[in-house]
C-alpha positions, 0 to 999 in steps of 0.5 A: 499499499505504501508503494502505491501511495508513493507512486500516486504522489509522485505522479500527481507532483509530476502533473502539477509541475507540468501545469505550472510550467505551462502557465509560466511565460516563455523566455525570450530567445537570445539575440541570434543574428542571421546576417553577418556584417563582417565583409567588404563591399562595393556600392553605386548610386546617387543622391541630391546635394546643396551647397552654400558658399559664404564669401566676400570680395576685397580689392587686389591688396586686401585694403578695401572691401568691395562686397561685404559678404553674402551667400551663394547656393548651388544645387543638383544631383550627383552619382557616386561609387564607393568601396569599404569593409565592416567588422561585426563585434559584440553581436550588435556593433559594427565598425568599418572604413570606406572611401567614395567618389562623387561626380556631380551636377551641383551648380548655382550662381556665383556673384558679388557687388562692386558698387564703386572703387573697382574697374568694370561693372558695379556687379558681376555674376557667373555660374559655379559648378562642383565637379567632383567630391571624394571622401574617406572615413569610418563608421560605427553601426548598431544592428537594430534587427538582424537585417538592418544596421543604423550607423553614424560616419565621419572623415576627410573630404575634398571637393573641386569646383569649376572656374567662374567666368563673370558677366556684367550683373546688370546687362549680361555682357562678357566682363573678361573677369575670371574666378579660377577653379578651386579645390577645397578640403574639409570634414564630413559627419553623417548618419544613415541605415543599411538593409539586407535585401532578401531576394538576393543574399549579398545585396544591400540598400544603404541611404546616408545623410551627410554634412560637409564643412570645407576650409576657407580659401582665398583666390585672386580674381583675374582679368583675362583680356585687357578691358573694363576690368583691367590689364590682361593677367592682373589681379582685379580683386580677391574672393574669400569663401568658405563652403558648407554642403549637405547631401542625401545619398542612396545606393545598392551595396554588394557584399563579397562575404555574406 
C-alpha cells in the first residue's frame, strides 16, 4: 500500500509541475543574428546635394572691401561609387572604413557687388559648378534587427569646383573677369542605415545623410583680357570663401562575404 501511495504522489507532483510550467511565460529567445556584417563591399548609387558658399570680395591688395559678404547657393544631383569593409563585434556593433567618389551636377549662380572703387561693372555674376567630391572615413553601426544596421559616419573630404567666368550683373555682357577653379578640403559627419535585401543574399540598400564643412580659401580674381576689368593677367580683386554642403545619398551595396 505504501508503495502505491508513493507512486500516486509522485505522479500527482509530476502533473502539477507540468501545469505550472505551462502557465509560466516563455523566455524570450537570445539575440541570434542571421546576417553577418563582417565583409568588404562595393556600392553605387546617387543623391542630391546643396552647397552654400559664404564669401566676400576685397581689392587686389586686401586693403578695401568691395562686397561685405553674402551667401551663394548651388544645388543638384550626383552619382556615387564606393568601397569599404566592416567588422561585426559583440553581436550588435559594427565598425568599418570606406572611401567613395561622387561626380556631380551641383551648380548655382556666383556673384558679388562692386558699388564703386573697382574696374568694370558695379556687379558681377557667373555660374559655379562642383565637378567632383571624394571622401574617406569610418563608421560605427548598431544592428537594430538582424537585417538592419543604423550608423554614424565621419572623415575627410575634398571637393573640386569649376572656374567662374563673370558677366556684367546688370546687362549680361562679357566682362573678361574670371574666378579660377578651386579645390577645397574639410571634414564630414553623417548618419544613415543599411538593409539586407531578401531576394539576393549579398545585396544591401544603404541611405545616408552627410554634412560637409570645407576650409576657407582665398583666390585672386583675374582679368583675362585687357578691357574694362583691367590689364590682362592682373589681379582685379580677391575672393574669400568658405563652403558648407548637405547631401543625401542612396545606393545598392554588394557584399563579398555574407
